[in-house]
Structure formats: C-alpha cells, structure tokens
N, CA, C and O atoms as a Tripos MOL2 file, in Angstrom:
@<TRIPOS>MOLECULE
protein
  276   275    69     0     0
PROTEIN
NO_CHARGES

@<TRIPOS>ATOM
      1 N           0.5040   -1.1200    0.0080 N.3       1 MET1
      2 CA         -0.1940   -0.0720    0.0890 C.3       1 MET1
      3 C           1.0000    1.1010   -0.0300 C.2       1 MET1
      4 O           0.5270    1.8970   -0.8410 O.2       1 MET1
      5 N           2.0220    1.4850    0.2910 N.am      2 LEU2
      6 CA          2.9610    2.5090    0.8290 C.3       2 LEU2
      7 C           3.3730    3.0540   -0.9080 C.2       2 LEU2
      8 O           3.2770    4.1610   -1.4360 O.2       2 LEU2
      9 N           3.8610    1.6990   -1.4500 N.am      3 ILE3
     10 CA          4.2430    1.8160   -2.7070 C.3       3 ILE3
     11 C           3.1310    2.4140   -3.7830 C.2       3 ILE3
     12 O           3.3390    3.0270   -4.8290 O.2       3 ILE3
     13 N           1.8670    2.0200   -3.1590 N.am      4 GLU4
     14 CA          0.9660    2.7510   -4.1910 C.3       4 GLU4
     15 C           0.6540    4.2270   -4.0880 C.2       4 GLU4
     16 O           0.2060    4.8980   -5.0180 O.2       4 GLU4
     17 N           0.9670    4.7310   -2.7150 N.am      5 ALA5
     18 CA          0.5360    5.5570   -2.4590 C.3       5 ALA5
     19 C           1.8490    6.4800   -2.6960 C.2       5 ALA5
     20 O           1.7100    7.7030   -2.6890 O.2       5 ALA5
     21 N           3.3100    5.8100   -2.9380 N.am      6 ALA6
     22 CA          4.1680    6.9860   -3.4720 C.3       6 ALA6
     23 C           4.2490    6.6920   -5.0040 C.2       6 ALA6
     24 O           5.2900    7.0840   -5.5310 O.2       6 ALA6
     25 N           3.3450    6.0770   -5.8130 N.am      7 LYS7
     26 CA          3.3020    6.2290   -6.9760 C.3       7 LYS7
     27 C           2.3280    7.5540   -7.1110 C.2       7 LYS7
     28 O           2.6020    8.5120   -7.8330 O.2       7 LYS7
     29 N           1.6250    7.4900   -6.6260 N.am      8 LEU8
     30 CA          0.4730    8.6190   -6.7760 C.3       8 LEU8
     31 C           0.8400   10.0330   -6.2050 C.2       8 LEU8
     32 O           0.4000   11.0250   -6.7870 O.2       8 LEU8
     33 N           1.7010   10.1820   -4.9870 N.am      9 ALA9
     34 CA          2.1080   11.5900   -4.5100 C.3       9 ALA9
     35 C           2.9680   12.5630   -5.2530 C.2       9 ALA9
     36 O           2.8370   13.7720   -5.0580 O.2       9 ALA9
     37 N           3.7910   12.1110   -6.0460 N.am     10 PRO10
     38 CA          3.9520   13.2440   -7.0880 C.3      10 PRO10
     39 C           3.2400   13.9920   -7.6990 C.2      10 PRO10
     40 O           3.4370   15.1860   -7.9220 O.2      10 PRO10
     41 N           2.5360   13.4720   -7.9490 N.am     11 ARG11
     42 CA          1.2660   14.3070   -8.7980 C.3      11 ARG11
     43 C           0.8470   15.3330   -7.6540 C.2      11 ARG11
     44 O           0.8110   16.4430   -8.1840 O.2      11 ARG11
     45 N           0.6070   15.3990   -6.6810 N.am     12 TRP12
     46 CA         -0.0250   15.9480   -5.7920 C.3      12 TRP12
     47 C           0.8420   17.2430   -4.8490 C.2      12 TRP12
     48 O           0.4330   18.3090   -4.3890 O.2      12 TRP12
     49 N           2.2180   16.5720   -4.8260 N.am     13 ASN13
     50 CA          3.0400   17.4880   -3.7730 C.3      13 ASN13
     51 C           4.2780   17.5020   -4.8240 C.2      13 ASN13
     52 O           4.7710   16.5440   -5.4200 O.2      13 ASN13
     53 N           4.6640   18.9960   -4.8780 N.am     14 ALA14
     54 CA          5.9300   19.3980   -5.5270 C.3      14 ALA14
     55 C           6.8920   18.5210   -5.2210 C.2      14 ALA14
     56 O           7.4160   17.7480   -6.0230 O.2      14 ALA14
     57 N           7.1850   18.6360   -3.8740 N.am     15 GLU15
     58 CA          8.3990   18.5680   -3.0580 C.3      15 GLU15
     59 C           8.7080   16.9040   -3.7890 C.2      15 GLU15
     60 O           9.6980   16.5950   -4.4530 O.2      15 GLU15
     61 N           7.6280   16.0810   -3.4530 N.am     16 LEU16
     62 CA          7.8760   14.7470   -3.6140 C.3      16 LEU16
     63 C           8.1930   14.8290   -5.1150 C.2      16 LEU16
     64 O           9.2780   14.3460   -5.4390 O.2      16 LEU16
     65 N           7.5520   15.2740   -5.9330 N.am     17 ALA17
     66 CA          7.9370   15.3770   -7.3790 C.3      17 ALA17
     67 C           9.3200   15.6210   -7.7240 C.2      17 ALA17
     68 O           9.8870   15.0700   -8.6680 O.2      17 ALA17
     69 N           9.8480   16.4540   -6.9460 N.am     18 LEU18
     70 CA         11.1300   16.6380   -6.6480 C.3      18 LEU18
     71 C          12.3560   15.4710   -6.7070 C.2      18 LEU18
     72 O          13.3110   15.2060   -7.4370 O.2      18 LEU18
     73 N          11.7370   14.9500   -5.5000 N.am     19 VAL19
     74 CA         12.3690   13.6930   -5.3360 C.3      19 VAL19
     75 C          12.3450   12.7100   -6.0710 C.2      19 VAL19
     76 O          13.3500   12.0350   -6.2930 O.2      19 VAL19
     77 N          11.0630   12.4440   -6.6250 N.am     20 TYR20
     78 CA         10.9580   11.2120   -7.4750 C.3      20 TYR20
     79 C          11.9610   11.7330   -9.1500 C.2      20 TYR20
     80 O          12.5370   10.9130   -9.8660 O.2      20 TYR20
     81 N          11.9200   12.9750   -9.3610 N.am     21 GLU21
     82 CA         12.5000   13.5910  -10.8490 C.3      21 GLU21
     83 C          13.9180   13.1450  -10.3150 C.2      21 GLU21
     84 O          14.4640   12.3330  -11.0630 O.2      21 GLU21
     85 N          14.6640   13.5060   -9.1450 N.am     22 ARG22
     86 CA         16.1580   13.5910   -8.8710 C.3      22 ARG22
     87 C          16.2500   12.0190   -8.8260 C.2      22 ARG22
     88 O          17.2200   11.4990   -9.3780 O.2      22 ARG22
     89 N          15.4060   11.3070   -8.2710 N.am     23 GLU23
     90 CA         16.1470    9.7550   -8.3340 C.3      23 GLU23
     91 C          15.8600    9.0530   -9.4880 C.2      23 GLU23
     92 O          16.3900    7.9750   -9.7570 O.2      23 GLU23
     93 N          14.9290    9.6930  -10.2830 N.am     24 LYS24
     94 CA         14.7680    9.1880  -11.5250 C.3      24 LYS24
     95 C          15.8920    9.1620  -12.3790 C.2      24 LYS24
     96 O          16.2590    8.1950  -13.0460 O.2      24 LYS24
     97 N          16.6320   10.7240  -12.2990 N.am     25 GLN25
     98 CA         17.7740   10.6390  -13.1990 C.3      25 GLN25
     99 C          19.0960    9.7720  -13.1620 C.2      25 GLN25
    100 O          19.9870    9.6680  -14.0050 O.2      25 GLN25
    101 N          18.9450    9.1840  -11.9260 N.am     26 ASN26
    102 CA         20.1490    8.7160  -11.4240 C.3      26 ASN26
    103 C          19.8260    7.0220  -11.2860 C.2      26 ASN26
    104 O          20.7070    6.2090  -11.0060 O.2      26 ASN26
    105 N          18.8550    6.7780  -11.4560 N.am     27 GLY27
    106 CA         18.4330    5.1680  -11.3270 C.3      27 GLY27
    107 C          17.2110    4.8020  -12.4490 C.2      27 GLY27
    108 O          17.2380    5.1190  -13.6380 O.2      27 GLY27
    109 N          16.2800    4.1550  -11.8530 N.am     28 ASN28
    110 CA         15.1200    3.9080  -12.4990 C.3      28 ASN28
    111 C          14.0520    4.1650  -11.7230 C.2      28 ASN28
    112 O          14.1470    4.3160  -10.5050 O.2      28 ASN28
    113 N          12.7090    4.2470  -12.5230 N.am     29 CYS29
    114 CA         11.4680    4.4440  -12.1600 C.3      29 CYS29
    115 C          10.9100    3.7480  -10.5490 C.2      29 CYS29
    116 O          10.2140    4.3700   -9.7460 O.2      29 CYS29
    117 N          11.3990    2.3950  -10.3680 N.am     30 ASN30
    118 CA         11.1510    1.6530   -9.1440 C.3      30 ASN30
    119 C          12.3150    2.4190   -7.9240 C.2      30 ASN30
    120 O          11.9800    2.6060   -6.7540 O.2      30 ASN30
    121 N          13.2600    2.6740   -8.3040 N.am     31 GLN31
    122 CA         14.5960    3.7040   -7.2690 C.3      31 GLN31
    123 C          13.7700    4.6650   -7.1340 C.2      31 GLN31
    124 O          13.7290    4.9550   -5.9380 O.2      31 GLN31
    125 N          12.9760    5.4200   -7.8380 N.am     32 ALA32
    126 CA         12.3680    6.5650   -7.5000 C.3      32 ALA32
    127 C          11.5510    6.3960   -6.6940 C.2      32 ALA32
    128 O          11.5670    6.8300   -5.5420 O.2      32 ALA32
    129 N          10.6950    5.7100   -7.2260 N.am     33 THR33
    130 CA          9.2600    5.4710   -6.3180 C.3      33 THR33
    131 C           9.7390    4.7090   -5.0280 C.2      33 THR33
    132 O           8.7500    4.5660   -4.3080 O.2      33 THR33
    133 N          10.6880    4.2450   -4.5350 N.am     34 LEU34
    134 CA         11.0230    4.1840   -3.0950 C.3      34 LEU34
    135 C          11.7080    5.0980   -2.5580 C.2      34 LEU34
    136 O          11.7080    5.1890   -1.3310 O.2      34 LEU34
    137 N          12.4660    6.0050   -3.3690 N.am     35 ALA35
    138 CA         12.5490    7.2160   -2.5110 C.3      35 ALA35
    139 C          11.7180    7.9830   -2.0040 C.2      35 ALA35
    140 O          11.7860    8.4000   -0.8480 O.2      35 ALA35
    141 N          10.7670    8.2750   -2.8860 N.am     36 VAL36
    142 CA          9.3610    8.7400   -2.4800 C.3      36 VAL36
    143 C           8.4790    7.8120   -1.1750 C.2      36 VAL36
    144 O           7.7690    8.3520   -0.3270 O.2      36 VAL36
    145 N           8.7200    6.4290   -1.2730 N.am     37 ALA37
    146 CA          8.0610    5.9070   -0.1470 C.3      37 ALA37
    147 C           8.7230    6.4710    1.2360 C.2      37 ALA37
    148 O           8.0770    6.9180    2.1840 O.2      37 ALA37
    149 N          10.1500    6.3580    1.1570 N.am     38 ARG38
    150 CA         11.1410    6.7980    2.3520 C.3      38 ARG38
    151 C          10.2620    7.9890    2.8090 C.2      38 ARG38
    152 O           9.4160    7.9040    3.6990 O.2      38 ARG38
    153 N          10.5630    9.1510    2.0790 N.am     39 LYS39
    154 CA         10.1930   10.0680    2.1820 C.3      39 LYS39
    155 C           8.6850   10.4480    3.0160 C.2      39 LYS39
    156 O           8.4300   11.3100    3.8560 O.2      39 LYS39
    157 N           7.8800    9.4370    2.3960 N.am     40 LEU40
    158 CA          6.4680    9.5020    3.2910 C.3      40 LEU40
    159 C           6.4620    9.0830    4.5440 C.2      40 LEU40
    160 O           5.8800    9.7000    5.4360 O.2      40 LEU40
    161 N           7.2900    7.6880    4.7760 N.am     41 VAL41
    162 CA          7.4460    7.1800    5.8180 C.3      41 VAL41
    163 C           8.3220    8.0100    6.7100 C.2      41 VAL41
    164 O           8.1840    7.6700    7.8850 O.2      41 VAL41
    165 N           9.3170    9.1470    6.5060 N.am     42 ALA42
    166 CA          9.8110   10.4020    7.4480 C.3      42 ALA42
    167 C           8.8870   11.1180    7.8130 C.2      42 ALA42
    168 O           8.7660   11.3020    9.0240 O.2      42 ALA42
    169 N           7.9010   11.7780    6.8440 N.am     43 TYR43
    170 CA          6.8040   12.6330    7.4380 C.3      43 TYR43
    171 C           5.8900   11.5920    8.2680 C.2      43 TYR43
    172 O           5.4970   11.9050    9.3920 O.2      43 TYR43
    173 N           5.6560   10.7050    7.8560 N.am     44 LEU44
    174 CA          4.5830    9.9200    9.0880 C.3      44 LEU44
    175 C           5.2520   10.0410   10.3780 C.2      44 LEU44
    176 O           4.6240   10.4690   11.3470 O.2      44 LEU44
    177 N           6.5170    9.6890   10.4700 N.am     45 MET45
    178 CA          7.3430    9.3910   11.9280 C.3      45 MET45
    179 C           7.5270   10.7560   12.3050 C.2      45 MET45
    180 O           7.7770   10.8650   13.5050 O.2      45 MET45
    181 N           7.4810   11.9940   11.5830 N.am     46 ALA46
    182 CA          7.5720   13.0370   12.3780 C.3      46 ALA46
    183 C           6.0140   13.3520   12.9750 C.2      46 ALA46
    184 O           5.7590   13.7030   14.1280 O.2      46 ALA46
    185 N           5.2050   13.1680   12.0610 N.am     47 VAL47
    186 CA          3.7100   13.2980   12.3050 C.3      47 VAL47
    187 C           3.5670   12.5700   13.9050 C.2      47 VAL47
    188 O           3.1690   13.2550   14.8480 O.2      47 VAL47
    189 N           3.8790   11.3520   14.0490 N.am     48 ASP48
    190 CA          3.7660   10.4520   15.1090 C.3      48 ASP48
    191 C           4.7520   10.8770   16.1830 C.2      48 ASP48
    192 O           4.4120   10.4800   17.2980 O.2      48 ASP48
    193 N           5.7250   11.4800   16.1600 N.am     49 ARG49
    194 CA          6.6600   12.0220   17.2420 C.3      49 ARG49
    195 C           6.3100   13.1450   17.6560 C.2      49 ARG49
    196 O           6.5710   13.4990   18.8050 O.2      49 ARG49
    197 N           5.6480   13.9180   16.7880 N.am     50 ARG50
    198 CA          5.4080   15.6360   16.7870 C.3      50 ARG50
    199 C           3.6950   15.1090   17.8580 C.2      50 ARG50
    200 O           3.3750   15.6840   18.8980 O.2      50 ARG50
    201 N           3.0070   14.1180   17.3140 N.am     51 GLU51
    202 CA          1.7290   13.8610   18.0210 C.3      51 GLU51
    203 C           0.6630   15.0200   17.4910 C.2      51 GLU51
    204 O          -0.3270   15.3090   18.1630 O.2      51 GLU51
    205 N           1.0040   15.7430   16.0490 N.am     52 THR52
    206 CA          0.2620   16.8250   15.5320 C.3      52 THR52
    207 C          -0.3180   16.2330   14.1050 C.2      52 THR52
    208 O          -0.0710   15.1740   13.5280 O.2      52 THR52
    209 N          -1.0890   17.2100   13.8000 N.am     53 ALA53
    210 CA         -1.5700   17.0000   12.5390 C.3      53 ALA53
    211 C          -0.6660   17.2140   11.1570 C.2      53 ALA53
    212 O           0.2200   18.0630   11.2510 O.2      53 ALA53
    213 N          -0.7810   16.6460   10.1060 N.am     54 PHE54
    214 CA          0.8310   16.9740    9.0570 C.3      54 PHE54
    215 C           0.8820   17.9940    8.7040 C.2      54 PHE54
    216 O          -0.2550   18.4430    8.5560 O.2      54 PHE54
    217 N           1.9090   18.9280    8.3750 N.am     55 ASP55
    218 CA          2.0050   20.1230    8.0380 C.3      55 ASP55
    219 C           3.0990   19.6610    7.4200 C.2      55 ASP55
    220 O           3.9230   18.9720    8.0220 O.2      55 ASP55
    221 N           3.2610   20.0970    5.7410 N.am     56 PRO56
    222 CA          4.3780   19.6370    5.2600 C.3      56 PRO56
    223 C           5.6840   20.4870    5.4830 C.2      56 PRO56
    224 O           6.7660   19.9560    5.2330 O.2      56 PRO56
    225 N           5.6290   21.9180    5.9900 N.am     57 ARG57
    226 CA          6.4260   22.7040    6.3540 C.3      57 ARG57
    227 C           7.3120   22.2150    7.7460 C.2      57 ARG57
    228 O           8.5160   22.0130    7.9000 O.2      57 ARG57
    229 N           6.5160   22.1510    8.3860 N.am     58 VAL58
    230 CA          6.7750   21.5150    9.7880 C.3      58 VAL58
    231 C           7.6420   20.0070    9.3100 C.2      58 VAL58
    232 O           8.8550   19.9250    9.4980 O.2      58 VAL58
    233 N           6.9700   19.0440    8.7780 N.am     59 ALA59
    234 CA          8.0130   18.1940    8.8290 C.3      59 ALA59
    235 C           9.1710   18.1050    7.8860 C.2      59 ALA59
    236 O          10.0300   17.2460    8.0850 O.2      59 ALA59
    237 N           9.2710   19.0400    6.7380 N.am     60 GLU60
    238 CA         10.4510   18.9720    6.3190 C.3      60 GLU60
    239 C          11.3860   19.7490    7.2720 C.2      60 GLU60
    240 O          12.5500   19.3510    7.2140 O.2      60 GLU60
    241 N          11.1890   20.6220    8.0160 N.am     61 GLN61
    242 CA         12.1130   21.0650    9.0210 C.3      61 GLN61
    243 C          12.5380   20.0220    9.6430 C.2      61 GLN61
    244 O          13.7470   19.7900    9.6820 O.2      61 GLN61
    245 N          11.7130   19.2800   10.1840 N.am     62 SER62
    246 CA         11.9410   18.2820   11.3230 C.3      62 SER62
    247 C          13.1000   17.0270   10.1590 C.2      62 SER62
    248 O          13.9590   16.2760   10.6200 O.2      62 SER62
    249 N          12.8570   17.1220    9.1550 N.am     63 LEU63
    250 CA         13.5940   15.7990    8.4790 C.3      63 LEU63
    251 C          15.0690   16.7160    8.3720 C.2      63 LEU63
    252 O          16.1180   16.2010    8.7590 O.2      63 LEU63
    253 N          15.0480   17.8340    7.9260 N.am     64 ASN64
    254 CA         16.1530   18.3930    7.7480 C.3      64 ASN64
    255 C          16.9000   18.4630    8.7590 C.2      64 ASN64
    256 O          18.0890   18.2740    8.5050 O.2      64 ASN64
    257 N          16.5370   18.7520   10.2630 N.am     65 ALA65
    258 CA         17.1260   19.0120   11.2560 C.3      65 ALA65
    259 C          17.6760   17.5800   11.6420 C.2      65 ALA65
    260 O          18.7760   17.5060   12.1900 O.2      65 ALA65
    261 N          16.8600   16.3160   11.3420 N.am     66 GLU66
    262 CA         17.3710   14.9920   11.5950 C.3      66 GLU66
    263 C          18.8420   14.7030   10.5490 C.2      66 GLU66
    264 O          19.9530   14.2090   10.7430 O.2      66 GLU66
    265 N          18.3760   15.1000    9.7910 N.am     67 GLN67
    266 CA         19.7940   14.5720    8.6310 C.3      67 GLN67
    267 C          21.0450   15.5170    8.8480 C.2      67 GLN67
    268 O          22.1120   15.1030    8.3950 O.2      67 GLN67
    269 N          21.0350   16.5520    9.3930 N.am     68 SER68
    270 CA         22.0330   17.5220    9.7620 C.3      68 SER68
    271 C          22.6590   17.0480   10.6970 C.2      68 SER68
    272 O          23.8860   17.1330   10.7510 O.2      68 SER68
    273 N          21.7590   16.3160   11.8350 N.am     69 ALA69
    274 CA         22.5300   15.9140   13.5090 C.3      69 ALA69
    275 C          23.2160   14.5410   13.1550 C.2      69 ALA69
    276 O          23.8500   13.9280   14.0150 O.2      69 ALA69
@<TRIPOS>BOND
     1     1     2 1
     2     2     3 1
     3     3     4 2
     4     3     5 am
     5     5     6 1
     6     6     7 1
     7     7     8 2
     8     7     9 am
     9     9    10 1
    10    10    11 1
    11    11    12 2
    12    11    13 am
    13    13    14 1
    14    14    15 1
    15    15    16 2
    16    15    17 am
    17    17    18 1
    18    18    19 1
    19    19    20 2
    20    19    21 am
    21    21    22 1
    22    22    23 1
    23    23    24 2
    24    23    25 am
    25    25    26 1
    26    26    27 1
    27    27    28 2
    28    27    29 am
    29    29    30 1
    30    30    31 1
    31    31    32 2
    32    31    33 am
    33    33    34 1
    34    34    35 1
    35    35    36 2
    36    35    37 am
    37    37    38 1
    38    38    39 1
    39    39    40 2
    40    39    41 am
    41    41    42 1
    42    42    43 1
    43    43    44 2
    44    43    45 am
    45    45    46 1
    46    46    47 1
    47    47    48 2
    48    47    49 am
    49    49    50 1
    50    50    51 1
    51    51    52 2
    52    51    53 am
    53    53    54 1
    54    54    55 1
    55    55    56 2
    56    55    57 am
    57    57    58 1
    58    58    59 1
    59    59    60 2
    60    59    61 am
    61    61    62 1
    62    62    63 1
    63    63    64 2
    64    63    65 am
    65    65    66 1
    66    66    67 1
    67    67    68 2
    68    67    69 am
    69    69    70 1
    70    70    71 1
    71    71    72 2
    72    71    73 am
    73    73    74 1
    74    74    75 1
    75    75    76 2
    76    75    77 am
    77    77    78 1
    78    78    79 1
    79    79    80 2
    80    79    81 am
    81    81    82 1
    82    82    83 1
    83    83    84 2
    84    83    85 am
    85    85    86 1
    86    86    87 1
    87    87    88 2
    88    87    89 am
    89    89    90 1
    90    90    91 1
    91    91    92 2
    92    91    93 am
    93    93    94 1
    94    94    95 1
    95    95    96 2
    96    95    97 am
    97    97    98 1
    98    98    99 1
    99    99   100 2
   100    99   101 am
   101   101   102 1
   102   102   103 1
   103   103   104 2
   104   103   105 am
   105   105   106 1
   106   106   107 1
   107   107   108 2
   108   107   109 am
   109   109   110 1
   110   110   111 1
   111   111   112 2
   112   111   113 am
   113   113   114 1
   114   114   115 1
   115   115   116 2
   116   115   117 am
   117   117   118 1
   118   118   119 1
   119   119   120 2
   120   119   121 am
   121   121   122 1
   122   122   123 1
   123   123   124 2
   124   123   125 am
   125   125   126 1
   126   126   127 1
   127   127   128 2
   128   127   129 am
   129   129   130 1
   130   130   131 1
   131   131   132 2
   132   131   133 am
   133   133   134 1
   134   134   135 1
   135   135   136 2
   136   135   137 am
   137   137   138 1
   138   138   139 1
   139   139   140 2
   140   139   141 am
   141   141   142 1
   142   142   143 1
   143   143   144 2
   144   143   145 am
   145   145   146 1
   146   146   147 1
   147   147   148 2
   148   147   149 am
   149   149   150 1
   150   150   151 1
   151   151   152 2
   152   151   153 am
   153   153   154 1
   154   154   155 1
   155   155   156 2
   156   155   157 am
   157   157   158 1
   158   158   159 1
   159   159   160 2
   160   159   161 am
   161   161   162 1
   162   162   163 1
   163   163   164 2
   164   163   165 am
   165   165   166 1
   166   166   167 1
   167   167   168 2
   168   167   169 am
   169   169   170 1
   170   170   171 1
   171   171   172 2
   172   171   173 am
   173   173   174 1
   174   174   175 1
   175   175   176 2
   176   175   177 am
   177   177   178 1
   178   178   179 1
   179   179   180 2
   180   179   181 am
   181   181   182 1
   182   182   183 1
   183   183   184 2
   184   183   185 am
   185   185   186 1
   186   186   187 1
   187   187   188 2
   188   187   189 am
   189   189   190 1
   190   190   191 1
   191   191   192 2
   192   191   193 am
   193   193   194 1
   194   194   195 1
   195   195   196 2
   196   195   197 am
   197   197   198 1
   198   198   199 1
   199   199   200 2
   200   199   201 am
   201   201   202 1
   202   202   203 1
   203   203   204 2
   204   203   205 am
   205   205   206 1
   206   206   207 1
   207   207   208 2
   208   207   209 am
   209   209   210 1
   210   210   211 1
   211   211   212 2
   212   211   213 am
   213   213   214 1
   214   214   215 1
   215   215   216 2
   216   215   217 am
   217   217   218 1
   218   218   219 1
   219   219   220 2
   220   219   221 am
   221   221   222 1
   222   222   223 1
   223   223   224 2
   224   223   225 am
   225   225   226 1
   226   226   227 1
   227   227   228 2
   228   227   229 am
   229   229   230 1
   230   230   231 1
   231   231   232 2
   232   231   233 am
   233   233   234 1
   234   234   235 1
   235   235   236 2
   236   235   237 am
   237   237   238 1
   238   238   239 1
   239   239   240 2
   240   239   241 am
   241   241   242 1
   242   242   243 1
   243   243   244 2
   244   243   245 am
   245   245   246 1
   246   246   247 1
   247   247   248 2
   248   247   249 am
   249   249   250 1
   250   250   251 1
   251   251   252 2
   252   251   253 am
   253   253   254 1
   254   254   255 1
   255   255   256 2
   256   255   257 am
   257   257   258 1
   258   258   259 1
   259   259   260 2
   260   259   261 am
   261   261   262 1
   262   262   263 1
   263   263   264 2
   264   263   265 am
   265   265   266 1
   266   266   267 1
   267   267   268 2
   268   267   269 am
   269   269   270 1
   270   270   271 1
   271   271   272 2
   272   271   273 am
   273   273   274 1
   274   274   275 1
   275   275   276 2
@<TRIPOS>SUBSTRUCTURE
     1 MET1         2 RESIDUE 1 A MET
     2 LEU2         6 RESIDUE 1 A LEU
     3 ILE3        10 RESIDUE 1 A ILE
     4 GLU4        14 RESIDUE 1 A GLU
     5 ALA5        18 RESIDUE 1 A ALA
     6 ALA6        22 RESIDUE 1 A ALA
     7 LYS7        26 RESIDUE 1 A LYS
     8 LEU8        30 RESIDUE 1 A LEU
     9 ALA9        34 RESIDUE 1 A ALA
    10 PRO10       38 RESIDUE 1 A PRO
    11 ARG11       42 RESIDUE 1 A ARG
    12 TRP12       46 RESIDUE 1 A TRP
    13 ASN13       50 RESIDUE 1 A ASN
    14 ALA14       54 RESIDUE 1 A ALA
    15 GLU15       58 RESIDUE 1 A GLU
    16 LEU16       62 RESIDUE 1 A LEU
    17 ALA17       66 RESIDUE 1 A ALA
    18 LEU18       70 RESIDUE 1 A LEU
    19 VAL19       74 RESIDUE 1 A VAL
    20 TYR20       78 RESIDUE 1 A TYR
    21 GLU21       82 RESIDUE 1 A GLU
    22 ARG22       86 RESIDUE 1 A ARG
    23 GLU23       90 RESIDUE 1 A GLU
    24 LYS24       94 RESIDUE 1 A LYS
    25 GLN25       98 RESIDUE 1 A GLN
    26 ASN26      102 RESIDUE 1 A ASN
    27 GLY27      106 RESIDUE 1 A GLY
    28 ASN28      110 RESIDUE 1 A ASN
    29 CYS29      114 RESIDUE 1 A CYS
    30 ASN30      118 RESIDUE 1 A ASN
    31 GLN31      122 RESIDUE 1 A GLN
    32 ALA32      126 RESIDUE 1 A ALA
    33 THR33      130 RESIDUE 1 A THR
    34 LEU34      134 RESIDUE 1 A LEU
    35 ALA35      138 RESIDUE 1 A ALA
    36 VAL36      142 RESIDUE 1 A VAL
    37 ALA37      146 RESIDUE 1 A ALA
    38 ARG38      150 RESIDUE 1 A ARG
    39 LYS39      154 RESIDUE 1 A LYS
    40 LEU40      158 RESIDUE 1 A LEU
    41 VAL41      162 RESIDUE 1 A VAL
    42 ALA42      166 RESIDUE 1 A ALA
    43 TYR43      170 RESIDUE 1 A TYR
    44 LEU44      174 RESIDUE 1 A LEU
    45 MET45      178 RESIDUE 1 A MET
    46 ALA46      182 RESIDUE 1 A ALA
    47 VAL47      186 RESIDUE 1 A VAL
    48 ASP48      190 RESIDUE 1 A ASP
    49 ARG49      194 RESIDUE 1 A ARG
    50 ARG50      198 RESIDUE 1 A ARG
    51 GLU51      202 RESIDUE 1 A GLU
    52 THR52      206 RESIDUE 1 A THR
    53 ALA53      210 RESIDUE 1 A ALA
    54 PHE54      214 RESIDUE 1 A PHE
    55 ASP55      218 RESIDUE 1 A ASP
    56 PRO56      222 RESIDUE 1 A PRO
    57 ARG57      226 RESIDUE 1 A ARG
    58 VAL58      230 RESIDUE 1 A VAL
    59 ALA59      234 RESIDUE 1 A ALA
    60 GLU60      238 RESIDUE 1 A GLU
    61 GLN61      242 RESIDUE 1 A GLN
    62 SER62      246 RESIDUE 1 A SER
    63 LEU63      250 RESIDUE 1 A LEU
    64 ASN64      254 RESIDUE 1 A ASN
    65 ALA65      258 RESIDUE 1 A ALA
    66 GLU66      262 RESIDUE 1 A GLU
    67 GLN67      266 RESIDUE 1 A GLN
    68 SER68      270 RESIDUE 1 A SER
    69 ALA69      274 RESIDUE 1 A ALA
C-alpha cells in the first residue's frame, strides 16, 4: 500500500515530485518510487513523534534537522 501511495504522491506534492525526478535521473523508476516511499515514511514518523496533524513545512524542517544531526 505504501508503494501505491508513493506512485501517486508526486502528482499532488511538488516536493515529492522533485524527489522522484532527482532519483529517476540517477536510477530507474522503481528506485525513484522507493525514494518517495522513504520520504513518506519520514513524514509519518515526524507526525507520530510530534503527535500533531500533518503540516508539510513542519515535517520538512524536522527532516532537515535530523539529517544534519
């Protein structure tokens, strides 16, 4: 189910579309879909950790903070 969501997500979210296109240039479509799925999981983890509704701006700030730590 996560993969199906990852296939549709780039159509509705510009940031996920960029992730998809960047990974597609480096590999194939399947790798790009998996990269989007990983990003969706990161969003889910951020929402769960904060116990708040999803806000793309907050989720991205949280992801950037984790990656730099």
